[in-house]
C-alpha positions in Angstrom: 17.4 -18.0 -3.4 13.6 -18.2 -2.9 11.3 -16.9 -5.5 10.1 -13.3 -5.0 6.6 -12.0 -5.6 5.5 -8.5 -6.4 2.0 -7.1 -6.0 1.1 -4.0 -8.0 -1.8 -2.0 -6.7 -3.5 1.1 -8.0 -2.3 0.3 -11.6 -4.3 0.5 -14.7 -4.2 1.8 -18.2 -4.0 5.6 -18.7 -7.5 6.9 -18.7 -8.9 3.5 -17.6 -12.3 3.5 -16.0 -12.0 4.7 -12.3 -8.2 5.2 -12.5 -8.6 8.9 -11.6 -10.0 7.9 -8.2 -7.1 5.7 -7.1 -5.3 8.4 -5.2 -8.5 9.5 -3.4 -9.4 6.0 -2.5 -5.9 5.3 -1.3 -6.0 8.3 1.0 -9.4 7.3 2.3 -8.1 3.8 3.1 -5.2 5.3 5.0 -7.5 7.5 7.1 -9.8 4.5 7.7 -6.8 2.5 8.9 -5.6 5.2 11.2 -9.1 5.5 12.8 -9.4 1.7 13.2 -5.8 1.4 14.5 -4.8 -0.9 11.6 -1.7 -0.9 9.5 -2.6 1.2 6.4 -1.6 -1.7 4.1 -4.2 -4.0 5.8 -7.2 -2.4 4.0 -6.2 -2.7 0.4 -4.5 -6.1 0.7 -6.7 -8.1 3.1 -10.4 -8.6 3.4 -12.4 -7.0 6.2 -13.5 -10.4 7.5 -12.2 -11.9 10.8 -10.0 -14.2 8.7 -8.7 -11.4 6.6 -7.8 -9.3 9.6 -6.1 -12.3 11.2 -4.1 -13.0 8.0 -3.0 -9.4 7.8 -1.8 -9.3 11.4 0.1 -12.5 10.8 1.7 -11.1 7.6 2.8 -7.9 9.3 4.2 -9.8 12.3 6.3 -11.8 9.8 7.5 -8.6 8.2 8.8 -7.4 11.6 10.8 -10.5 12.1 13.6 -9.2 9.9 15.5 -6.6 11.9 18.5 -5.8 9.7 19.1 -5.0 6.1 15.7 -3.5 5.8 14.6 -0.8 3.3 14.1 2.6 4.8 10.6 3.4 5.8 8.5 5.3 3.3 7.7 8.9 4.4 4.6 10.8 3.4 6.8 13.3 1.6 8.1 10.5 -0.7 4.5 9.6 -1.7 3.2 13.1 -2.4 2.4 14.0 -5.9 5.1 16.7 -5.9 7.8 14.1 -5.3 6.7 11.8 -8.2 8.5 12.1 -11.6 6.9 14.2 -14.2 5.3 12.4 -17.2 5.2 15.6 -19.2 6.5 15.2 -22.7 6.6 11.5 -22.7 
């Protein structure tokens, strides 16, 4: 079985400098991607150079090669703050 990699974005220590802006920046990147007709994952994961855009397009093309046994697409309702588990009390 090939090794798997995991990329964590928007993570940081509780109260870390700038951490409170992560959601706002993520939403702005999503809007920017929509206006520029890019995949919303292109902006946080790839540079805005010609090489970065090309690498992103190649990456997303490889993702589409797998057509069965794929995870369900993430909906906006699953990423909204009201759908996230509460951290109250712990």
